[in-house]
C-alpha positions as CSV (number, residue, x, y, z in Angstrom):
1,M,0.0,0.0,0.0
2,D,1.8,3.1,-1.2
3,R,-0.8,5.7,-0.2
4,T,-2.0,6.5,3.3
5,V,-5.0,4.4,4.3
6,D,-7.8,6.5,5.7
7,L,-10.5,3.8,6.1
8,V,-10.7,0.1,6.8
9,L,-14.0,-1.6,6.2
10,R,-14.1,-5.0,7.8
11,S,-16.5,-7.9,7.6
12,T,-16.6,-11.6,8.0
13,R,-18.1,-11.7,4.5
14,V,-16.6,-9.6,1.7
15,V,-17.5,-10.5,-1.9
16,T,-14.3,-10.4,-3.9
17,P,-13.4,-11.6,-7.4
18,E,-11.9,-14.7,-5.7
19,G,-15.0,-15.4,-3.7
20,T,-16.6,-14.4,-0.4
21,R,-14.3,-14.4,2.5
22,P,-13.5,-12.5,5.8
23,A,-11.5,-9.4,4.9
24,S,-10.5,-5.9,5.8
25,V,-10.8,-3.6,2.8
26,A,-8.2,-0.8,3.0
27,V,-9.2,2.5,1.4
28,A,-7.0,5.5,0.5
29,D,-8.5,8.7,-0.9
30,G,-11.6,7.0,-2.3
31,T,-9.7,4.0,-3.9
32,I,-9.3,0.5,-2.7
33,A,-5.7,0.2,-1.7
34,A,-5.7,-3.4,-0.7
35,V,-8.0,-6.3,0.4
36,L,-6.3,-7.5,3.5
37,P,-6.8,-10.6,5.7
38,Y,-9.5,-10.3,8.2
39,E,-8.3,-8.8,11.5
40,P,-10.4,-9.8,14.5
41,P,-12.1,-6.9,16.3
42,H,-10.3,-5.4,19.3
43,G,-13.1,-3.4,20.6
44,R,-11.9,-0.1,19.1
45,A,-13.6,2.1,16.5
46,Y,-10.5,3.9,15.2
47,G,-7.2,2.4,14.0
48,S,-6.2,-1.2,13.3
49,E,-2.9,-3.1,13.4
50,Q,-3.0,-3.1,9.6
51,A,-3.6,0.6,9.2
52,P,-3.0,2.3,12.6
53,G,-4.2,5.8,11.5
54,A,-7.3,4.7,9.6
55,R,-10.9,5.0,10.6
56,L,-12.2,1.5,11.2
57,V,-15.7,0.4,10.4
58,D,-16.7,-3.1,11.3
59,V,-19.9,-4.4,9.8
60,G,-19.8,-7.8,11.5
61,D,-21.5,-10.5,9.5
62,D,-23.2,-8.2,7.1
63,V,-22.0,-8.8,3.5
64,V,-19.9,-6.2,1.8
65,L,-20.7,-6.2,-2.0
66,P,-19.1,-4.1,-4.7
67,G,-21.5,-1.1,-5.3
68,L,-24.0,-2.1,-7.9
69,V,-23.8,-0.7,-11.4
70,D,-27.1,-0.1,-13.2
71,T,-26.7,0.6,-16.9
72,H,-30.4,0.9,-17.7
73,V,-32.1,3.8,-15.9
74,H,-34.6,6.3,-17.3
75,V,-34.2,9.4,-15.2
76,N,-36.3,11.6,-17.5
77,D,-34.6,14.8,-16.5
78,P,-34.8,17.5,-17.8
79,G,-38.2,17.8,-19.5
80,R,-40.1,15.1,-17.6
81,A,-38.6,15.5,-14.2
82,E,-42.1,15.0,-12.7
83,W,-41.7,11.4,-13.8
84,E,-38.5,11.0,-11.8
85,G,-35.4,13.3,-11.9
86,F,-31.8,13.0,-10.9
87,W,-32.4,13.9,-7.3
88,T,-34.9,11.2,-6.5
89,A,-33.5,8.6,-8.9
90,T,-30.0,8.8,-7.4
91,R,-31.4,8.8,-3.8
92,A,-33.4,5.7,-4.7
93,A,-30.4,4.0,-6.3
94,A,-28.1,4.7,-3.3
95,S,-30.8,3.4,-1.0
96,G,-30.7,0.2,-3.0
97,G,-27.0,-0.3,-3.0
98,I,-26.4,1.2,-6.5
99,T,-23.3,3.5,-6.7
100,T,-23.3,4.0,-10.5
101,L,-26.0,4.4,-13.0
102,I,-26.1,5.2,-16.7
103,D,-29.0,7.3,-17.9
104,M,-31.0,6.3,-21.0
105,P,-31.2,9.0,-23.7
106,L,-35.0,9.1,-24.0
107,N,-38.0,10.3,-22.0
108,S,-36.0,13.4,-21.1
109,L,-36.6,16.5,-23.2
110,P,-34.4,17.0,-25.1
111,P,-33.2,13.4,-25.7
112,T,-29.5,12.8,-25.6
113,T,-29.0,12.7,-29.3
114,T,-26.6,15.6,-29.9
115,T,-23.6,17.0,-27.9
116,A,-25.7,20.1,-27.1
117,H,-28.4,18.0,-25.6
118,L,-25.7,16.0,-23.6
119,R,-24.4,19.3,-22.2
120,I,-27.9,20.2,-21.0
121,K,-28.4,16.9,-19.3
122,R,-25.0,17.0,-17.6
123,E,-25.7,20.5,-16.3
124,V,-29.0,19.3,-14.7
125,A,-27.4,16.1,-13.3
126,S,-24.4,17.8,-11.8
127,R,-26.4,19.5,-9.1
128,K,-28.4,16.5,-8.1
129,A,-26.4,13.3,-8.3
130,H,-26.0,11.3,-5.1
131,I,-24.1,8.6,-6.9
132,D,-21.9,8.5,-10.0
133,V,-23.8,9.0,-13.3
134,G,-23.0,8.4,-16.9
135,F,-25.0,8.8,-20.1
136,W,-26.0,6.8,-23.2
137,G,-26.5,8.6,-26.4
138,G,-29.3,7.9,-28.8
139,A,-29.3,6.6,-32.4
140,L,-32.1,8.0,-34.4
141,P,-33.0,7.9,-38.1
142,G,-31.6,11.5,-38.6
143,N,-28.6,11.8,-36.4
144,V,-25.9,9.5,-37.8
145,E,-23.7,12.5,-38.3
146,D,-24.0,13.3,-34.5
147,L,-22.9,9.9,-33.3
148,K,-19.1,10.3,-33.5
149,S,-19.2,13.7,-31.7
150,L,-21.3,12.1,-28.9
151,H,-18.8,9.3,-28.7
152,D,-16.0,11.7,-28.4
153,A,-17.9,13.7,-25.7
154,G,-17.9,10.6,-23.5
155,V,-21.3,8.8,-23.9
156,F,-20.9,5.1,-23.2
157,G,-22.7,3.9,-26.3
158,F,-25.9,4.4,-28.3
159,K,-29.5,3.2,-27.8
160,A,-31.8,2.4,-30.6
161,F,-35.3,1.1,-30.9
162,L,-36.4,-1.3,-33.7
163,S,-40.1,-0.6,-32.9
164,P,-41.9,2.6,-31.7
165,S,-40.4,3.9,-28.4
166,G,-43.5,5.4,-27.0
167,V,-42.3,9.0,-27.3
168,E,-42.4,10.8,-30.6
169,E,-39.1,12.6,-30.2
170,F,-37.2,9.2,-30.2
171,P,-38.3,7.3,-33.4
172,E,-37.2,3.8,-34.2
173,L,-34.7,2.6,-36.8
174,D,-35.8,0.6,-39.8
175,A,-33.4,-2.1,-41.2
176,A,-31.5,0.2,-43.5
177,Q,-31.2,2.9,-40.8
178,L,-30.0,0.3,-38.3
179,D,-27.3,-0.8,-40.8
180,R,-26.2,2.8,-41.4
181,S,-26.0,3.7,-37.7
182,L,-24.4,0.4,-36.8
183,A,-21.7,0.8,-39.5
184,E,-21.0,4.3,-38.2
185,I,-20.7,3.2,-34.6
186,T,-18.6,0.2,-35.5
187,G,-16.2,2.5,-37.4
188,F,-15.2,4.4,-34.3
189,G,-15.3,1.3,-32.0
190,G,-18.6,2.1,-30.2
191,L,-21.4,0.0,-28.8
192,L,-25.1,-0.1,-29.9
193,I,-27.6,-1.2,-27.3
194,V,-31.0,-2.2,-28.7
195,H,-34.6,-2.4,-27.7
196,A,-35.3,-5.5,-29.8
197,E,-38.9,-6.1,-30.8
198,D,-39.8,-6.5,-34.5
199,P,-42.5,-4.0,-35.6
200,R,-43.9,-6.4,-38.2
201,E,-44.4,-9.1,-35.5
202,L,-46.0,-6.6,-33.2
203,A,-48.3,-5.3,-36.0
204,A,-49.5,-8.9,-36.7
205,A,-50.3,-9.6,-33.1
206,P,-53.8,-9.1,-31.7
207,Q,-54.4,-5.6,-30.3
208,R,-57.1,-5.3,-27.7
209,A,-57.7,-2.4,-25.4
210,G,-58.7,-3.0,-21.8
211,A,-57.7,-4.2,-18.4
212,K,-56.9,-7.9,-19.2
213,Y,-53.3,-8.7,-18.8
214,A,-53.6,-11.7,-21.0
215,D,-54.6,-9.5,-23.9
216,F,-51.7,-7.2,-23.4
217,L,-49.3,-10.2,-23.2
218,A,-50.7,-11.5,-26.5
219,S,-50.0,-8.1,-28.1
220,R,-46.2,-8.4,-27.4
221,P,-45.4,-12.0,-28.4
222,R,-42.1,-13.7,-27.9
223,G,-41.8,-13.9,-31.7
224,A,-41.3,-10.1,-31.8
225,E,-38.2,-10.3,-29.6
226,N,-36.9,-13.4,-31.3
227,A,-37.2,-12.0,-34.8
228,A,-35.6,-8.7,-33.8
229,I,-32.7,-10.4,-32.0
230,E,-32.1,-12.7,-35.0
231,G,-31.9,-9.7,-37.3
232,L,-29.6,-7.8,-34.9
233,I,-27.3,-10.8,-34.6
234,A,-27.1,-11.0,-38.4
235,A,-26.2,-7.3,-38.6
236,A,-23.6,-7.6,-35.9
237,R,-22.1,-10.6,-37.7
238,R,-22.0,-8.9,-41.1
239,L,-20.4,-5.7,-39.7
240,D,-18.3,-7.2,-36.9
241,A,-20.2,-4.8,-34.7
242,R,-20.5,-4.8,-30.9
243,V,-24.2,-5.0,-29.9
244,H,-26.1,-5.4,-26.6
245,V,-29.7,-6.7,-26.3
246,L,-31.7,-4.7,-23.7
247,H,-34.2,-6.2,-21.3
248,L,-34.5,-9.7,-22.6
249,S,-37.9,-11.2,-21.8
250,S,-38.3,-14.0,-24.3
251,A,-36.4,-17.1,-23.3
252,D,-37.0,-18.5,-26.7
253,A,-34.2,-16.3,-28.0
254,L,-31.6,-17.9,-25.7
255,P,-30.5,-20.6,-28.2
256,L,-30.0,-17.9,-30.9
257,I,-28.0,-15.8,-28.5
258,A,-25.9,-18.7,-27.2
259,A,-25.1,-19.9,-30.7
260,A,-24.1,-16.4,-31.8
261,K,-21.7,-16.1,-28.8
262,R,-20.1,-19.4,-29.6
263,E,-19.6,-18.2,-33.1
264,G,-17.8,-15.1,-31.9
265,V,-20.4,-12.5,-32.6
266,R,-19.8,-9.6,-30.2
267,L,-23.0,-9.8,-28.4
268,T,-24.0,-9.2,-24.8
269,V,-27.5,-9.5,-23.2
270,E,-29.2,-8.2,-20.1
271,S,-32.4,-9.1,-18.3
272,C,-34.2,-7.3,-15.5
273,P,-35.5,-8.0,-12.0
274,H,-39.1,-7.9,-13.1
275,F,-38.6,-10.7,-15.7
276,L,-36.7,-12.8,-13.2
277,T,-39.0,-12.3,-10.1
278,L,-42.5,-11.6,-11.4
279,T,-44.7,-13.8,-13.6
280,A,-47.7,-13.2,-15.9
281,E,-49.8,-15.6,-13.9
282,E,-49.7,-13.3,-10.9
283,V,-50.5,-10.0,-12.7
284,P,-54.0,-8.9,-11.8
285,D,-56.2,-7.4,-14.5
286,G,-56.0,-3.6,-14.5
287,A,-52.7,-3.6,-12.5
288,T,-50.7,-1.6,-15.0
289,E,-47.9,-1.1,-12.5
290,F,-46.8,-4.4,-14.0
291,K,-46.8,-3.1,-17.6
292,C,-43.6,-3.0,-19.5
293,C,-42.4,-3.6,-23.0
294,P,-41.4,-6.3,-23.7
295,P,-43.7,-7.8,-21.1
296,I,-43.5,-10.0,-18.0
297,R,-44.0,-13.5,-19.3
298,E,-45.1,-16.9,-17.9
299,A,-43.4,-18.8,-15.0
300,A,-41.9,-21.4,-17.4
301,N,-40.3,-18.6,-19.4
302,Q,-38.9,-17.2,-16.2
303,D,-37.3,-20.5,-15.3
304,A,-35.6,-20.6,-18.7
305,L,-34.3,-17.1,-18.2
306,W,-32.7,-18.1,-14.9
307,R,-31.0,-21.1,-16.7
308,G,-29.7,-18.6,-19.3
309,L,-28.4,-16.4,-16.5
310,A,-26.8,-19.3,-14.7
311,D,-25.0,-20.5,-17.8
312,G,-23.8,-17.1,-19.0
313,T,-26.0,-16.7,-22.0
314,I,-27.5,-13.6,-20.2
315,D,-24.6,-11.4,-19.0
316,C,-26.1,-9.0,-16.5
317,V,-29.2,-7.9,-14.6
318,V,-30.1,-4.2,-14.6
319,S,-33.3,-2.4,-13.6
320,D,-34.8,-0.7,-16.7
321,H,-36.3,1.7,-14.2
322,S,-38.9,3.5,-16.3
323,P,-41.3,5.5,-14.1
324,S,-44.1,7.9,-14.9
325,T,-46.6,10.0,-13.0
326,T,-49.4,8.0,-11.4
327,D,-52.0,9.4,-13.8
328,L,-50.3,7.7,-16.7
329,K,-50.8,4.3,-15.1
330,T,-54.4,3.9,-16.1
331,S,-56.2,0.5,-15.8
332,D,-56.1,0.0,-19.6
333,F,-53.0,-2.0,-20.5
334,A,-53.2,-0.7,-24.1
335,T,-52.8,3.0,-23.2
336,A,-51.1,3.0,-19.8
337,W,-47.4,4.0,-19.7
338,G,-45.2,1.0,-20.0
339,G,-42.4,0.9,-17.4
340,I,-41.7,-0.6,-14.0
341,S,-40.1,1.3,-11.1
342,S,-37.6,-0.8,-9.3
343,L,-34.4,1.2,-8.9
344,Q,-34.4,0.9,-5.1
345,L,-35.6,-2.7,-5.0
346,G,-33.6,-4.6,-7.6
347,L,-31.0,-6.0,-5.3
348,P,-33.4,-7.5,-2.7
349,A,-35.8,-8.7,-5.5
350,I,-33.0,-10.6,-7.3
351,W,-31.4,-11.9,-4.1
352,T,-34.8,-13.2,-2.8
353,E,-35.3,-15.2,-6.0
354,A,-31.6,-16.1,-6.4
355,R,-31.3,-17.6,-2.9
356,R,-34.4,-19.6,-3.5
357,R,-32.9,-21.1,-6.6
358,G,-29.5,-21.9,-5.0
359,H,-27.4,-19.0,-6.2
360,S,-25.0,-17.0,-4.1
361,L,-24.2,-13.4,-3.5
362,D,-21.1,-13.9,-5.6
363,D,-23.4,-14.6,-8.5
364,V,-25.6,-11.5,-7.7
365,A,-22.5,-9.3,-7.5
366,R,-21.3,-10.6,-10.9
367,W,-24.7,-10.1,-12.6
368,M,-25.5,-6.7,-11.0
369,S,-22.0,-5.1,-10.6
370,T,-19.1,-6.7,-12.4
371,A,-20.8,-7.5,-15.7
372,P,-22.6,-4.1,-16.1
373,A,-19.4,-2.3,-15.3
374,A,-17.6,-4.4,-18.0
375,L,-20.4,-3.7,-20.5
376,A,-19.8,0.1,-20.1
377,G,-16.1,-0.1,-19.8
378,L,-16.1,1.2,-16.2
379,D,-12.8,-0.4,-15.1
380,R,-12.8,1.4,-11.7
381,K,-16.2,-0.1,-10.8
382,G,-17.7,-3.5,-10.4
383,A,-15.3,-5.4,-8.0
384,I,-13.7,-5.2,-4.6
385,E,-10.0,-5.3,-5.5
386,A,-7.1,-2.9,-5.3
387,G,-7.2,0.0,-7.7
388,R,-11.0,0.1,-8.0
389,D,-13.2,2.9,-6.6
390,A,-14.2,2.2,-3.0
391,D,-17.9,1.7,-3.8
392,F,-19.7,-0.8,-1.5
393,A,-23.1,-2.0,-0.6
394,V,-23.4,-3.5,2.8
395,L,-26.2,-6.0,2.9
396,A,-27.9,-8.0,5.6
397,P,-28.9,-10.9,3.4
398,D,-31.1,-12.8,5.8
399,A,-33.1,-9.8,7.0
400,S,-36.4,-9.3,5.3
401,F,-38.9,-6.5,4.8
402,T,-42.3,-5.9,3.2
403,V,-42.3,-3.4,0.3
404,D,-44.1,-0.3,1.4
405,P,-44.4,2.2,-1.5
406,A,-44.4,5.1,0.9
407,A,-40.9,4.1,2.1
408,L,-39.4,4.4,-1.4
409,Q,-37.3,7.3,-2.6
410,H,-38.8,7.2,-6.1
411,R,-40.6,10.4,-7.0
412,N,-43.7,8.5,-8.0
413,R,-44.1,5.6,-5.6
414,V,-45.9,3.2,-7.9
415,T,-44.3,-0.3,-7.8
416,A,-45.1,-3.8,-8.9
417,Y,-43.4,-5.0,-5.7
418,A,-45.8,-3.4,-3.3
419,G,-46.7,-5.8,-0.5
420,R,-44.0,-8.4,-1.4
421,T,-41.7,-9.7,1.2
422,L,-38.1,-9.5,0.1
423,Y,-34.8,-10.6,1.6
424,G,-31.7,-8.4,1.8
425,V,-31.7,-5.1,3.6
426,V,-29.2,-2.6,2.5
427,R,-27.6,-1.3,5.7
428,S,-25.2,1.2,4.1
429,T,-23.9,2.3,0.7
430,W,-20.4,3.8,0.2
431,L,-19.2,5.9,-2.7
432,R,-15.4,6.3,-3.0
433,G,-15.0,5.5,0.7
434,R,-17.7,7.9,1.9
435,R,-20.8,6.5,3.5
436,I,-23.7,8.0,1.5
437,V,-26.5,5.9,3.0
438,A,-26.6,4.6,6.6
439,D,-29.7,2.8,7.9
440,G,-32.0,4.8,5.6
441,A,-30.4,8.3,6.1
442,I,-29.0,9.7,2.9
443,A,-26.1,12.2,2.7
444,E,-26.0,15.2,0.5
445,P,-25.1,14.7,-3.2
446,S,-21.5,13.7,-3.9
447,G,-21.8,11.8,-7.1
448,R,-19.6,12.5,-10.2
449,L,-20.5,12.7,-13.8
450,L,-18.7,9.9,-15.7
451,E,-17.5,9.8,-19.2
452,R,-16.4,6.7,-21.2
453,N,-12.9,5.7,-20.2
454,N,-12.4,8.2,-17.4
């Protein structure tokens, strides 16, 4: 350790790349200096034999995880800050053990599709960020000439839709436009992340208004995802492009994805807590807090998604937090806003189901921290090891709670998890060695705005 250690965080259970073990994590100026052997407590709150001048925090048997990295968050600020906003989004994220988020380019006004729009968003976020925040750019039919400048300005990649996005200022790409944007992005070594539903498959599906969830589910068939992913894989193969499939819901696409990966196509895939913990069979009619696109599918589909996560076909789990005001969540599934709010609840939701299925917190850390950090190229995030940022989530994994919407930090406290009992209570969250959440109390904003490769 070359630098002066100012903090030692000690636990009998620290999740490291080598596995969970007792350890003392030494921190110097916001960076992990070393992961040291566990030093048994000596009844003192300051100083240790390993770092005599350091502040010592012993969390006992609570688990120290790397701070979570959520690469799929709709903050909607500026322009639709009444839907969320950076202040409430980052408070909710910090309360849920997330220390880094990357904001999606749409639902804000303006969308992040030019460098001028990126500057506006950064200015808004800089005053409100409780955690570190980065930004995706958007790929639209008319902004191919803006993509390189956005890349140079530090966005982490570019989001595109293959079917209507739900907001008129962010239109989808057709096949020719996808090829043009993907060729441009590949030319400068960028990443395209894609909402993959095929518009022709959606148009052919039955469309019925009303409160019945079964009708809504039929309107977004698995075939729409499968066809879009098949086409995306073909484009990535043809152009040797790097592509990422957002919010995978259809387990039918897993064989296609696995085969493409074996072939060497540069493809990564995410799924989301709601697809892995909620099922179509349990969605009440009219309960549009469960509406999202693609949709929550059947229990058998969920089982297959978990198998894909376990075998590595699915790389990571991120929230796709997409809130709105309560008035947009009408009882009609055809017209209600599609999006699930889960930023604060993703870790306990996934851990509750993962432990039931025999997975460990090492798995959860890989899915929700290490892999998303790798996706975005955040080499200072995603693991508890020397040289990384001292970002931690301290979790009581066996403690449970019942989700009370009133206790959430989201601006609009509408959640599909209301009333559910979840395991895993976040005791504290640390950002670069500073405790930003402690037993529900949230510190003033100290997050930084991140750029690609900084």
